[in-house]
N, C-alpha and C positions, 0 to 999 in steps of 0.2 A: 310687585316690583316690576315682573315682566310686562303688567299692562303699561305702567309709566315708560317703560324703556320702548315697547312698541310705537307709542305715540311720538317719542322722540326721533326713532330710527326711520319711521315711516315718512319723516320730513325730511331727513338728512339723506337716506338712502331710497332712492327710486329706481325701480327696475326699467331697463330700457323697453318701450313698448314695441310690440311685435308688428312688423311692417304691414300697414294695412291694406296696402295695394297687394300684397300676397295674400291676404285672407279674403279679399274681393274677387279672387280669381272664380271664374266659374267652373272650369276643368282643372283636375288634379294633375301635379307634375308628372312628366313623363315617367312611365313604368309604375306609377300608384294609381290604385283604384281610389274611388271616392270615400270609401269606407275606411282604406288604409290611410288617407290624408287625414280624415277626422280622428282616426285613432293615434296618429303621430302628434297633431295638435292638441289633443286632450292630454297625452304625455307630456309635451313641451310646457303646457300650462302648469301641470302638476310639478314639474321639475323646478320652474321658475318659482313657484310657490314654495316648494322647499329650500330653495336659495335664500329667498327673503326670510323665512323663518330661521335658517340657521345663521345669518347675518345678525338677527336681532338677538338670538341666544349667545352668539360671541359677543356681540357688544355687551351684553348683560354680564357674562363670565369676566370680561375685562374690566368692567367697572367694580365687580366683586373682588377681583385680584389686587386692583388698585386699594380699595377700602382695606382689605386685609394687611397689605404692605404698609399703608399709612398707619394703621393700628399697631404692627409691629415695629414701626419705627424706622421701617426700610425706605432709604431714599432712591430717586432714579440712579444718583451717582454711586450708591452701593452696587445696584445692579449692574452698571457699568463696569465698575471695578471687578466684579465677578467674572463678567463676560470676557473683558480683556485677561484677566488671569487665566481662565479657562482657556481662551484663545492662544495664549502664549504657551500655556503647557501642550495645547495639542501640536503647535509648531515644534515646540522641543523634542517631543516623542516621534515627530514624521522622519520617515527615512531621508527625505530630502535634507532636512535640517542636520541630521547625524552625519550624512556623507559631506555636506559642505563644512561643518565643524571640523571633521577628520581631515579633510583636505586643506583646510585653513591651519590647521595644528602642524601638518606636516610641511606646508609651506614656511610658515613661522620658524619651524626648527631648522629648515635648510637655510632660511635667510640668516638666522642667528650664526649658525655655522659658517657661513661663507662670510659674513662680517666679521667674525673672529678670525678667520684666515685672513682677510684683508688687513686687519689690525695687525696681526703677527708679521705679515710680509712688509707693512709700512714701517712697524718697530725695527724689524731686522734690517731694512734698508737705511734707515736713519742711523742705525748704530754703525752700518758698514760706512756710511757717509763721514760720520763723526771721527772715524779712524782713519780716513784718508788724509793724505798729506796736504791737500788743497784746502780741507777744512781745518786742520791744525794750524796751518799757517794764517788762515783768517782768524781763527780763535786767538792766536799770538798777537796778532795786529790789534785785535778789538781789546785785548787784555792790556796791550802797551798804552793804547789811547786813553782806556780808563784810567790807568795808573796816572798819567799826564793830567787829565782832567781833574780828578780827585786830588792829586797832589798839588795841583795849582789852586785849586780851592782851599786846601788847608793851608797853604802858604799865605794865601791873600786873607784868609780869616786871621792867621798869627797877625799878620802885618798890621791889621787893623786895631789890634788891642794891644800891640807892642808899645811901650813907652819910648822908644828911641825916635819914632816917627818914620820908620820905615815903610809904613803903609801909604805914604803920599804918593808913590809910584803907582801909576794904573798896572794892573797885571797883564803880563805878555800872552798873548794869543799864539798858543803853539798847536791848536787843533788843526788837523790836515784838512778839515773839511770846509 
């Protein structure tokens, strides 16, 4: 299996070649002897080879992981759900979230109390206003107007149905507006 993956990876992932101008230098970089430079170049080649090998092994492991998930019926969506769930849990247990939640809770309680107080004040003021002489006078006038309107409607309705023909006169308009 690794031999098949090596062929695929060698086409897809290529290492960046070492600068050919740097390797063609005749004198070693400042502060290095020729032997030290050769040793470093050898070590660099080994590290680059290890990186390539590790990339191939990682790709093979990822494919194997994908096959196992497919055989188990796990879809990418399941993985996403699990990741989101874990992330949300991590957020909820974080100190920042707890402090924010506590602050918002206190703000909500204070807002609720303030709105309750405002509602009480408005209710009290409306009660005071309703008990005032001006409002009582206004209420009496509205009641008088209402009784005239309702009374004239009842009279006109009775007139239409009465056999005496009293409903021939148009109703009198007594509304003040």
